[in-house]
C-alpha positions in Angstrom: 123.0 159.1 91.4 124.1 158.1 87.9 124.8 154.8 88.8 121.6 154.0 91.5 119.8 154.4 87.7 121.2 152.8 85.3 121.3 149.9 88.1 117.1 150.3 88.3 116.9 150.5 84.3 119.3 146.9 84.7 116.9 145.6 87.3 113.7 146.1 85.6 115.7 144.9 82.6 115.6 141.5 84.3 113.0 141.6 85.8 110.7 141.4 82.6 113.0 139.4 80.8 112.8 136.5 83.3 109.2 137.1 83.8 108.6 135.2 80.3 106.4 131.8 80.3 107.8 129.1 77.7 105.7 127.2 77.6 107.6 124.4 75.7 109.1 123.5 79.3 106.0 122.8 81.5 106.5 119.0 82.1 103.5 117.1 82.8 103.8 115.3 86.1 100.5 113.2 86.3 102.1 109.9 85.2 105.0 110.5 87.9 102.1 111.9 90.8 100.0 108.9 92.4 96.5 109.7 91.9 95.9 106.8 94.6 97.2 106.9 98.0 96.2 104.0 100.9 98.0 103.2 103.8 97.7 99.5 105.7 95.4 98.4 102.1 93.8 94.7 101.5 93.3 93.7 98.6 90.8 90.7 97.8 89.8 89.2 95.0 86.2 87.4 95.0 85.6 84.3 92.3 82.1 82.2 92.6 81.5 84.0 95.7 85.1 82.9 97.5 88.1 84.5 98.3 90.7 83.2 95.9 93.6 85.8 96.4 94.3 88.2 98.9 97.3 91.0 98.8 98.3 93.5 102.0 100.3 96.1 102.0 101.8 98.9 104.0 101.3 101.4 101.0 100.6 101.6 98.0 100.0 104.3 94.8 97.8 104.1 92.1 98.8 106.5 89.6 96.1 108.3 87.1 96.9 105.6 83.8 95.1 103.4 86.0 97.0 100.3 85.1 100.3 101.4 87.1 100.6 100.2 90.9 103.8 100.1 93.6 102.8 99.1 96.6 105.9 98.5 99.5 105.8 95.5 101.9 103.7 93.1 100.8 102.2 90.4 101.5 100.0 88.1 99.2 98.5 84.6 99.0 96.1 82.7 96.7 93.3 80.2 97.3 91.9 76.8 95.7 88.0 76.7 94.4 87.5 75.2 97.9 89.8 77.8 99.6 92.9 76.4 101.0 95.5 78.4 100.7 98.0 77.1 97.4 100.7 79.7 97.6 102.1 82.4 99.3 104.3 84.7 99.8 105.8 88.9 100.7 107.7 91.4 99.5 109.7 94.2 99.9 108.4 96.5 97.2 106.0 96.1 94.2 105.1 97.4 90.8 102.7 96.5 88.8 101.5 97.3 84.7 97.9 95.7 85.6 97.1 96.4 81.8 99.7 94.1 80.7 99.7 92.0 83.7 103.2 92.6 84.5 104.7 92.3 88.4 108.0 93.0 89.9 109.2 92.6 93.2 111.8 94.2 95.0 114.2 94.5 97.8 113.4 90.4 98.8 110.7 88.5 97.6 109.8 84.7 99.0 107.7 82.8 97.5 105.7 79.5 99.2 103.1 77.0 97.2 103.5 73.5 99.8 100.8 71.8 97.3 103.6 71.7 94.6 106.1 71.1 97.7 108.6 74.3 96.4 110.2 77.6 98.2 111.4 80.5 95.8 113.7 82.9 97.0 115.3 85.7 95.6 116.0 89.9 95.7 113.8 90.1 92.5 111.3 89.0 90.4 109.3 89.5 87.7 106.0 87.4 86.9 104.4 88.1 83.3 100.7 87.0 83.6 100.2 86.8 80.2 103.0 83.8 79.6 103.0 82.7 83.1 106.3 83.2 83.1 108.7 84.3 86.4 112.0 85.3 85.5 114.7 86.7 88.2 116.4 89.8 87.1 120.0 89.4 85.3 122.9 88.6 87.6 120.9 88.5 91.1 121.2 85.2 92.3 117.4 83.2 93.2 117.2 80.1 95.5 114.6 77.1 94.5 113.8 74.5 97.2 112.0 71.6 96.2 112.0 67.6 97.6 115.0 68.5 99.2 116.4 70.1 96.8 117.9 73.7 97.1 119.6 75.2 93.5 120.9 78.7 94.1 121.5 81.0 90.8 121.9 83.5 88.2 119.3 84.8 84.9 116.4 82.4 86.1 113.0 81.2 84.7 110.2 79.4 84.9 107.5 78.5 83.2 103.4 77.8 84.7 102.9 76.1 81.7 105.5 73.4 81.4 106.0 73.2 85.3 109.8 73.6 84.3 112.6 76.1 85.6 116.4 77.0 85.1 119.3 78.7 85.6 122.0 80.0 83.0 125.2 80.8 85.1 126.6 80.2 88.2 124.3 77.3 89.1 124.7 75.6 92.8 122.9 73.2 95.5 122.9 70.8 97.1 120.9 67.1 97.9 118.9 66.4 101.6 117.6 62.4 101.3 114.3 62.9 103.2 114.0 59.3 103.6 117.6 59.6 105.7 117.3 62.9 107.5 114.5 61.2 109.4 116.6 58.1 110.1 118.9 60.0 111.2 116.6 61.6 113.3 114.6 58.5 115.5 
């Protein structure tokens, strides 16, 4: 009987001790839980009463900070002033910081710009809208095709301002002369 009474006292003390709340250890989860979730989302940017760009996403999540957006399985296109598509592409995942104009694409990204005649493929790319720089993730290969030239390498960087690009390592590629290729097909 004495053992039973001691056990009850010990359990009562443990229960009282375990019920205290330490408010210093409460975490703010507002930044990690989406405020808005949309499935099969389509967003269009309108400029001068015309659609200038469009983004479609299987799933889109916007967070409370107002600037962070995550999107899965996206397709996007940009249009010129006449409404003609000048670039388009897709990616498995996009993380956007719209406040700082930084867009990161993962799980494969494909971009085509038919007017400029180039195609870019990579595992991951990052676009900075303020500096107009497109960069590849360190150590991840990127392939660019333009005018019969195909180049692949790591350390990809491109500038929309100077319309130039570079690779820092592991560069390889090929060139196909379109005139000779077309003559061989006739």
